[in-house]
C-alpha positions as CSV (number, residue, x, y, z in Angstrom):
1,M,0.0,0.0,0.0
2,R,1.5,3.3,-1.1
3,S,-0.9,5.8,0.5
4,A,1.4,6.9,3.3
5,S,4.2,7.8,0.9
6,L,1.8,9.5,-1.4
7,F,0.6,11.9,1.3
8,A,4.1,13.1,1.7
9,L,5.0,13.1,-2.0
10,V,2.1,14.8,-3.6
11,P,2.1,18.0,-1.4
12,S,5.8,18.4,-1.9
13,V,5.6,18.0,-5.6
14,L,2.7,20.4,-5.8
15,A,4.0,22.9,-3.1
16,A,2.8,26.5,-3.4
17,C,-0.1,25.6,-5.7
18,G,-2.6,27.3,-3.3
19,S,-5.0,26.0,-0.7
20,S,-8.6,24.9,-0.9
21,S,-11.5,27.0,0.2
22,S,-14.2,26.0,2.6
23,V,-16.6,23.2,2.1
24,S,-20.1,23.9,1.0
25,S,-22.9,21.2,1.6
26,S,-26.1,20.6,-0.2
27,S,-28.9,18.3,0.8
28,S,-29.5,15.1,-1.2
29,S,-32.5,14.3,-3.3
30,P,-35.7,13.4,-1.3
31,A,-35.2,10.4,1.0
32,S,-38.0,8.5,-0.7
33,S,-35.9,8.3,-3.9
34,V,-32.7,7.2,-2.2
35,P,-32.0,3.5,-2.1
36,A,-31.6,2.1,1.5
37,S,-28.1,0.8,0.6
38,S,-26.8,4.3,-0.3
39,A,-28.9,6.4,2.1
40,Q,-26.0,7.0,4.4
41,T,-23.3,7.4,1.7
42,T,-21.7,10.8,1.4
43,V,-20.3,11.9,-2.0
44,T,-17.9,14.8,-2.0
45,I,-17.3,16.4,-5.3
46,G,-14.4,18.8,-5.9
47,Y,-14.6,21.7,-8.3
48,Q,-12.9,24.9,-9.2
49,N,-14.2,28.1,-10.8
50,L,-13.4,27.6,-14.5
51,G,-15.8,30.2,-15.7
52,A,-18.8,29.4,-17.9
53,D,-19.3,25.8,-18.9
54,P,-22.0,23.1,-18.4
55,Q,-20.4,22.2,-15.1
56,A,-21.6,25.5,-13.8
57,V,-25.2,24.6,-14.9
58,V,-24.9,21.4,-12.9
59,E,-24.1,23.4,-9.8
60,A,-26.7,26.1,-10.4
61,Q,-29.5,23.7,-11.0
62,N,-28.5,21.2,-8.2
63,L,-28.3,18.4,-10.7
64,F,-25.8,16.4,-8.6
65,Q,-28.3,16.5,-5.8
66,K,-31.1,15.5,-8.2
67,Y,-29.3,12.5,-9.8
68,I,-26.9,11.2,-7.2
69,H,-28.6,8.9,-4.7
70,A,-26.5,9.9,-1.8
71,K,-25.8,13.0,0.4
72,V,-23.8,15.4,-1.8
73,K,-21.2,17.8,-0.7
74,L,-19.3,20.3,-2.9
75,R,-15.7,21.4,-2.1
76,E,-14.0,24.2,-4.0
77,F,-10.3,24.3,-4.9
78,A,-8.2,27.1,-6.2
79,S,-6.6,25.0,-8.9
80,G,-6.5,21.4,-10.2
81,P,-3.1,20.5,-8.7
82,D,-4.3,21.8,-5.4
83,A,-7.0,19.0,-5.3
84,L,-4.6,16.1,-5.8
85,P,-3.8,15.5,-2.1
86,A,-7.6,15.4,-1.3
87,L,-8.0,12.8,-4.1
88,A,-5.1,10.8,-2.7
89,S,-6.5,10.7,0.8
90,G,-10.1,10.0,-0.3
91,A,-11.4,13.2,1.2
92,I,-13.1,13.8,-2.2
93,Q,-14.5,11.1,-4.5
94,F,-14.7,13.1,-7.7
95,M,-12.8,16.1,-9.0
96,T,-14.2,18.1,-11.8
97,G,-12.4,20.6,-14.1
98,L,-9.0,18.9,-13.9
99,G,-6.7,19.7,-16.8
100,N,-4.9,16.8,-18.4
101,P,-1.5,17.7,-16.8
102,P,-2.9,17.5,-13.2
103,V,-4.5,14.2,-14.1
104,A,-1.2,13.0,-15.5
105,T,0.6,14.2,-12.4
106,A,-1.8,12.1,-10.2
107,I,-1.2,9.0,-12.4
108,L,2.6,9.4,-12.4
109,H,2.5,9.6,-8.6
110,G,0.4,6.5,-8.2
111,L,-2.9,8.1,-7.1
112,P,-5.9,5.9,-7.6
113,V,-7.7,8.0,-10.3
114,K,-9.5,7.3,-13.5
115,V,-11.0,9.7,-16.0
116,I,-14.7,9.2,-16.4
117,W,-16.0,12.3,-18.0
118,T,-14.7,14.8,-20.6
119,Q,-16.0,18.2,-19.8
120,E,-14.6,20.3,-22.6
121,R,-11.5,20.9,-24.8
122,Y,-10.0,24.4,-24.7
123,T,-9.7,26.4,-27.9
124,S,-9.7,30.1,-27.0
125,D,-10.6,30.2,-23.3
126,E,-7.0,29.9,-22.0
127,G,-3.9,31.7,-23.2
128,L,-0.9,34.0,-22.7
129,V,-1.7,37.6,-21.9
130,V,0.6,40.6,-21.6
131,P,-0.1,44.3,-21.0
132,K,-1.1,46.2,-24.1
133,G,2.0,48.4,-23.9
134,S,4.4,45.5,-23.5
135,P,7.3,45.0,-25.8
136,I,6.4,41.3,-25.9
137,H,4.7,40.6,-29.3
138,S,5.4,36.9,-29.8
139,L,6.7,33.9,-27.9
140,K,10.2,34.7,-29.1
141,D,10.1,37.8,-26.9
142,L,9.7,35.8,-23.7
143,S,13.4,35.1,-23.3
144,G,14.3,36.2,-19.8
145,V,10.7,37.1,-18.9
146,S,8.8,35.8,-15.9
147,V,5.5,34.3,-16.8
148,A,2.8,33.6,-14.1
149,V,1.3,30.1,-14.5
150,V,-0.1,27.3,-12.3
151,L,2.7,24.8,-12.4
152,G,1.6,21.4,-13.5
153,S,-1.5,22.7,-15.1
154,T,-2.9,23.0,-18.6
155,S,-1.3,26.4,-18.8
156,T,2.2,24.9,-18.4
157,L,1.6,22.3,-21.0
158,A,0.2,24.6,-23.6
159,L,2.9,27.2,-23.1
160,S,5.6,24.5,-23.2
161,A,4.1,23.2,-26.5
162,G,4.0,26.6,-27.9
163,L,7.6,27.4,-27.0
164,A,8.7,24.0,-28.4
165,A,6.8,24.6,-31.7
166,A,8.5,28.0,-32.0
167,G,11.9,26.6,-31.4
168,I,12.4,28.5,-28.2
169,N,14.5,27.1,-25.3
170,Q,12.0,26.7,-22.5
171,N,14.7,27.2,-19.9
172,S,15.0,30.8,-21.1
173,V,11.5,31.6,-19.8
174,H,11.0,31.9,-16.0
175,L,7.8,30.3,-14.8
176,V,6.3,31.8,-11.6
177,N,3.9,29.5,-9.8
178,M,0.6,31.3,-8.9
179,T,-3.0,30.4,-8.4
180,P,-5.4,32.0,-10.9
181,P,-7.0,34.2,-8.2
182,A,-3.5,35.4,-7.3
183,I,-2.7,36.0,-11.0
184,Q,-5.8,38.2,-11.3
185,S,-4.9,40.1,-8.2
186,A,-1.4,40.7,-9.3
187,W,-2.6,41.7,-12.7
188,S,-4.9,44.3,-11.2
189,T,-1.9,46.0,-9.5
190,G,0.2,46.0,-12.7
191,S,2.9,43.7,-11.3
192,L,2.8,41.0,-14.0
193,K,4.7,41.1,-17.3
194,A,2.9,38.0,-18.6
195,A,0.6,35.3,-17.5
196,Y,-0.9,32.2,-19.0
197,T,-4.2,31.1,-17.4
198,W,-7.8,30.2,-18.1
199,D,-11.2,31.8,-17.8
200,P,-12.6,33.7,-16.0
201,F,-9.2,35.0,-15.1
202,F,-8.0,35.0,-18.7
203,D,-10.9,37.2,-19.8
204,Y,-10.4,39.5,-16.8
205,M,-6.8,40.2,-17.9
206,V,-7.9,40.8,-21.5
207,E,-10.7,43.2,-20.4
208,H,-8.3,45.0,-18.1
209,G,-5.5,46.2,-20.4
210,G,-4.4,42.8,-21.7
211,R,-3.2,41.7,-25.2
212,V,-3.4,38.0,-26.2
213,I,-0.2,36.5,-27.5
214,M,-1.4,32.9,-27.9
215,T,-4.3,30.6,-26.9
216,D,-4.6,26.8,-26.5
217,G,-6.2,26.5,-29.9
218,Q,-2.9,27.3,-31.6
219,V,-1.3,24.1,-30.2
220,S,-4.4,21.9,-30.1
221,S,-3.1,19.5,-32.8
222,I,0.1,18.7,-30.8
223,A,-1.2,19.3,-27.2
224,P,-4.9,19.0,-26.8
225,I,-6.0,20.7,-23.6
226,F,-8.9,19.3,-21.7
227,N,-11.0,19.8,-18.6
228,L,-11.6,16.3,-17.2
229,T,-13.4,14.7,-14.3
230,V,-11.8,11.9,-12.4
231,V,-13.0,9.5,-9.7
232,N,-11.1,7.9,-7.0
233,S,-10.9,4.4,-8.6
234,R,-10.8,2.5,-5.3
235,W,-14.0,4.1,-4.2
236,A,-15.6,3.7,-7.7
237,A,-14.9,-0.1,-7.6
238,N,-17.5,-0.3,-4.8
239,H,-19.9,2.4,-5.9
240,A,-20.4,1.9,-9.6
241,A,-24.1,3.0,-9.4
242,L,-23.1,6.3,-7.9
243,V,-20.5,6.9,-10.6
244,R,-23.2,6.3,-13.2
245,D,-25.5,8.8,-11.3
246,F,-22.7,11.3,-11.5
247,V,-22.4,10.8,-15.3
248,R,-26.2,11.3,-15.6
249,A,-25.9,14.6,-13.7
250,E,-23.1,15.8,-16.0
251,E,-25.1,14.9,-19.1
252,A,-28.1,16.7,-17.7
253,G,-26.0,19.8,-17.5
254,V,-24.9,19.5,-21.1
255,Q,-28.5,18.9,-22.3
256,A,-29.8,21.9,-20.2
257,Y,-27.3,24.1,-22.1
258,Q,-28.1,22.6,-25.5
259,S,-31.9,22.7,-25.1
260,A,-32.2,26.1,-23.3
261,P,-29.0,28.0,-23.9
262,T,-30.3,31.4,-22.7
263,K,-31.3,30.0,-19.3
264,A,-28.1,28.0,-19.0
265,I,-25.9,31.0,-19.8
266,A,-27.8,33.0,-17.1
267,D,-27.1,30.1,-14.6
268,M,-23.4,30.0,-15.6
269,A,-23.1,33.7,-15.0
270,K,-24.8,33.6,-11.6
271,V,-22.6,30.7,-10.4
272,T,-19.3,32.2,-11.6
273,G,-20.1,35.8,-10.9
274,I,-19.6,37.1,-14.4
275,S,-21.9,38.8,-16.9
276,T,-24.1,36.8,-19.3
277,G,-22.3,38.4,-22.2
278,L,-19.0,37.2,-20.9
279,A,-20.4,33.7,-20.1
280,Q,-21.7,33.5,-23.7
281,R,-18.3,34.5,-25.1
282,E,-16.5,32.0,-22.9
283,M,-18.6,29.2,-24.1
284,Q,-17.5,29.9,-27.6
285,G,-13.9,29.1,-26.6
286,Y,-14.7,25.4,-25.7
287,E,-15.6,22.2,-27.5
288,I,-18.3,20.7,-25.3
289,Y,-18.7,17.0,-24.9
290,D,-22.1,15.4,-24.5
291,L,-22.7,11.7,-23.6
292,K,-22.2,10.4,-27.2
293,A,-19.0,12.4,-27.6
294,Q,-17.6,10.8,-24.4
295,V,-17.2,7.5,-26.2
296,S,-16.0,8.9,-29.5
297,S,-12.4,9.1,-30.7
298,S,-12.3,12.8,-29.9
299,G,-13.3,11.9,-26.3
300,M,-12.3,8.9,-24.2
301,G,-13.0,6.3,-26.9
302,E,-14.8,3.0,-26.1
303,G,-14.7,-0.7,-26.9
304,G,-10.9,-0.9,-27.6
305,S,-10.6,2.6,-29.2
306,E,-9.4,4.2,-26.0
307,K,-5.8,3.9,-26.9
308,T,-6.2,6.2,-29.9
309,S,-8.6,8.6,-28.3
310,L,-7.8,12.3,-27.9
311,V,-8.1,12.2,-24.1
312,V,-5.5,9.4,-23.9
313,K,-3.2,11.4,-26.3
314,G,-3.6,14.5,-24.1
315,L,-2.7,12.5,-21.0
316,D,0.3,10.9,-22.6
317,L,1.7,14.2,-23.9
318,A,1.2,15.8,-20.5
319,A,3.0,12.9,-18.8
320,K,5.9,13.2,-21.1
321,Q,6.2,17.0,-20.5
322,L,6.0,16.5,-16.8
323,I,8.8,13.9,-16.9
324,A,10.9,16.1,-19.2
325,S,10.6,19.1,-16.9
326,G,11.6,17.0,-13.9
327,S,8.2,17.4,-12.2
328,A,7.7,13.6,-12.2
329,A,9.7,10.4,-12.8
330,G,9.1,8.1,-15.7
331,P,8.4,5.9,-17.4
332,V,5.0,7.0,-18.9
333,P,2.4,4.3,-18.1
334,N,-0.2,3.1,-20.5
335,M,-2.8,5.9,-20.1
336,T,-5.6,3.7,-21.4
337,N,-5.5,2.0,-18.0
338,F,-6.6,5.4,-16.4
339,V,-9.4,6.3,-18.8
340,D,-12.7,4.5,-18.1
341,P,-15.5,5.3,-20.5
342,S,-17.6,2.3,-19.3
343,Y,-19.8,4.4,-17.0
344,A,-20.7,6.8,-19.9
345,A,-21.2,3.8,-22.2
346,A,-23.5,2.2,-19.7
347,V,-25.6,5.3,-19.3
348,L,-25.7,5.9,-23.0
349,G,-26.7,2.3,-23.7
350,K,-29.6,2.7,-21.2
351,A,-30.6,6.0,-22.7
352,Q,-30.7,4.5,-26.2
353,G,-32.4,1.3,-25.2
């Protein structure tokens, strides 16, 4: 059993990634609808404020509470890497909104996690921003510049991919580890020369004197950037029905957006504290995955196609980058072992049949 060593290892690897906020609880669905076997089960779901996406609709419309037959608690984290110790300890069962690099970090350090839901793929909702008057006009101008990022996150992977594609020595760029809220705060005081982060913080910088140098979409062919949901695989092995319930809730959020986008956008804005106009613009920067897309080649794959799926490719690339940077030790494991589309496939099969 590796749990004891993991508790010491993960926090040290992810030091200075920020701390989680307080826990918020919500009541479960009516007792009459809760099976006796799960009536006393508590499911704690981790999340972070990623701006507008169907996950925000799930939260706004209490869909976890509606579909998951257990007591549901929500716990917010400042960033994806910040959530990994809670996943390792079993303090949370699910973590939503994890980029593929934090998921790869968890896998490389032996955490019991599996990807069970693909939330979205970034196109233009994450990127590198500099002040409008900055002498930085391209990635080549970053030599010797300090760039604020969340180390071990999608931002690190995308920026590294961009630098490599431009033939720039990554060691010439100084990466400063900051949580997205800290990045926004520092930006507001004018103390940052450059930052690579995601919405809503990315949009904040653009709207407050920022100029975009690159976005994830520019490296999507070589480094696809995802928001993923993982489950503690040890817990899932004994709670498959609850994992399927979770998948139903996520799908309900996507369907709510697709069937009533105006209401869904309003819900997203309310939950994330942004305007409806900004929420609508942020949604245009994602490729959203519904239940059918989960088991497609652009998602997790299914029935043997997992190994060539885009999610597996993204995890594999993230793991290689983490190892190359010295953030984790190799070798890269077979990532298909950590992507499990069976829950989505089961729910899809029931929906179709």
